[in-house]
N, C-alpha and C positions, 0 to 999 in steps of 0.2 A: 425424593427429589421435590425441597419448596419451589414450586413456580412462584408462588406470591411473591417468598420474600425475592426469586430471581426479576421478577415483571418490576418489583418495586425499586429496586436497583436501575434494569434496564432505562424505564421510563425517567426518572428523575434525568438520569443522562442524557436524555434526549431531550429534557425538556432543558437543561441548561443546553445543550446546543442549538434548540430554537431562539433562546434569549441571545445567540450570539451568529442569528445568522447571516448577516453581513459578510462578518469578519471569516466563518466557520463553511460558507458555501459561495456566495456570491464572490469575494478577494477570489480564491483557486480559480475560479471559472472564468473568470476577467485576467487573469496570470497566464493560464494557459489558451486562453484562445488569443491575447500578445505575443505566446511562442508559435503556435501556427502561424499565425499573418506573418510574424516576421521572417521567422525559417523560413516559412513555404513562398514567400515574395524574394525573398532575398539568394538563399537555394535552387527554390524549385526552378527560378527564372533559367538556371545552367544546368542544372538536373533533371531531364524531363520525366524518365521513368526509374524504378528502380526493381529489375527482375519481372517486369513488365507492368508494375503500378506505380501511378503517376506519384511523385512525391507526394504530392501534398495529402494524397491518402495513405500512403505509407508512413505518414508521420504521426496520424492518428493512435495508433496503439500504443507506439510510446510514449506520445506527451499523454497519455490516460494513465498510463502505467506511474508514469514520474509524480502524477498529482496522487494516483493512490494508492502509492507505496509511503510519498513523502504524509499525507495527513492519515492514512491508521497508524502509523507509528505515533505522528502527534497528537491524535485525538485520544486513543489507547493510553500514553503516556501521562497527558493532561487529567486525564481522568481519575487516573487512581492516585496522581501524586496529589491532588488539591485535599482529598481526604485527609492523606499522612500530612500533610501544610496547618491542615488546621484542628485535626486533632481527632475527627470524625472518624477513620478508619478504625479505634477500638470500639466505638458501638457498632459498626460494620462483623468485626471479628467475633463479637459476642454475643451477634443474633444468630438464630437460631439458622445459619445458613449455610452451608459445609464451604470449603475453600475453592472446589471445583464450581461449586452453583457462584459465587462471587466473581470466580475469573469469567465465566462464559458470559454473567450476567455483561461486564464491564467490556470484554474482548467484541463481545458481541455486540451493544452500541455501537463502539467504536467502527466493529467491520462496516456495520448497516450506516454509519454516517459516509465511508467512503465508499460505500456502492452505490450511495444516492448520488454523490458527488462525479462518481463515474457515468456513470445514466445521463446525468446531465450534459458533462461534458460532450458525452458521444452524442447526443441530439445535437447539440450548438457545432459539433464539428461537421456534422450531416449539412449544415447550411452551407459550409464552405466547401466542402468536396463531394460526391459523390458516392458513398461506401456501399462496400459489398461483406456482409456477413457471410462466410462458407459456411460455417460452422455454430450456427448461435448457442446449441447446449455446451460446447466445451468449451467458449467463448465466457457466459454466464459460470460453467465451472472453473477456467481461470481467474475470471472476476474473484469469485465468493471466495472463494480457497486463497488466492494471494490478499485479501483485506484480511481474511482470518487468520492469515501466518503475521502479517506484519505488525497486526494488530497486537498479537502476544509477544513481540518484539519489543512496540512502544510499552505494552505492559510493565514487563522486564527492565525498560528504560526508567519507567513513571516511580516500579519501586525503587531502583538504584541510585537514582537521582537526588541529592540530599539539596539542590540550591536548582532556582530557574533556568541558570545559565547551563546548566548541566542536560537539562531538558531538548535544549537546540542542540547539542554537539552532534550527537546522531547523525539527525535529520541533514544536517545542513552540512557537515563535516566528511559523513559517510555516504547517506540513504542519496542524496543527490548527484555529488561524482559519479557513485557507482552506474547510476541509472544514466547519464552523460555519456560514461563510457561503456555501454553495455548497450550498443546496437539501438538507441532510442532514432535517431536521426540519421543512419545511416546503416549499410547491410555489412556485415563483417566480410562480408569477399572483396570490398572497397579496399583492405585497408593490406598492407606491405605482409607478407608471407611470415614475417618475424612477429608483428603486431595483432596478426589472427591469432596465434599459440598465446599471446597475454591476454588478450580478451576473454580466451576459454577460460581464464582463472575467475570472471568475474562471475559470481552467482547471477545478478542481476541478469546478466544477457540471457538464461536460459528461461525465465520469467518472459520476460521481453518477447524473447523467441518464440514463445510457444503459446502466447496471449496473440501475435501477431502471425501465425497459424493458422489460427480459427477465423480468422478476416480472411486472406488471399489463399491459404497454403501454400504460405512459402515461408521458410524458418532458416536461421544461422545454424541450428543443430535439432537432432531429430526429437520428435516430440515428445517421446517415450521419456526422454534423457529429461528434458523441463519437468515432466511430472515428479519424476524422481529425486529432482532435486529439490524441486518444491516438498517432496513429503521429508525430505531429508531434515530440511531446515525447520520444517514443522517442530519433526520430533524432538530436535535439539530445543527447541524453544519451549515445547511443553514439558521437558526434562529440567529444565532450568528452572521455569514455573514451578515445580514439583518442589523441587530442591527447596527453593525462596521459602514456598508456605509449609516445608516439613523444618525447617531450621529458624524460619520467624525472622530472616536476614530483614532488617531495615523496615519490619512491620512492627515487631513487640516491641522495640527502644527509640 
């Protein structure tokens, strides 16, 4: 394993992130804080508690997951797209680093950015509401695994996209709506029976449910099912990345 090569790619990506710190870090934190203030004030005044948890505190895992998913996808997509756009991807592919090492470096950098952002949002939320994390290790597990999995998805999108517009399609038109409809701001039990069944088809529901369980020990689906769904999604992403490198899809042309 070429750790020096991996570290060089990882350090370059983190340095690029540091150069655009306001756009990459401050802007998402401000946006999430506004979500928290607006939804907490507008809806929280009408819904005091959800399953025994204050509505403001109930929002925190959903908002954190919204930011984590979108930022993981965006960071990884832009990270691999720019080398393709400027042509430096050929230097990386010809360097003495394996495909696995390239993926680990780019995905690891994107996941690191998302985790740092998530922790900052968590600290910010604690200013507004008293937070309780019933299972810190489980929370960290869901945080890291989700960031890594969706960074892999972003890596796939960055290879698939052939222009800047396509980089935004999945985060804006797929990820964000799925998070909003996946129980970020409400419990699935609050929906009519028909819509409860429809919501169970949303894969993001299982991520948010498991993450919220680590905070308050309440969930819309069993925790084991949430972990299994993340595992399935991770396996699919790994299979797609393996196929892309094996065939050279949009990497060698």
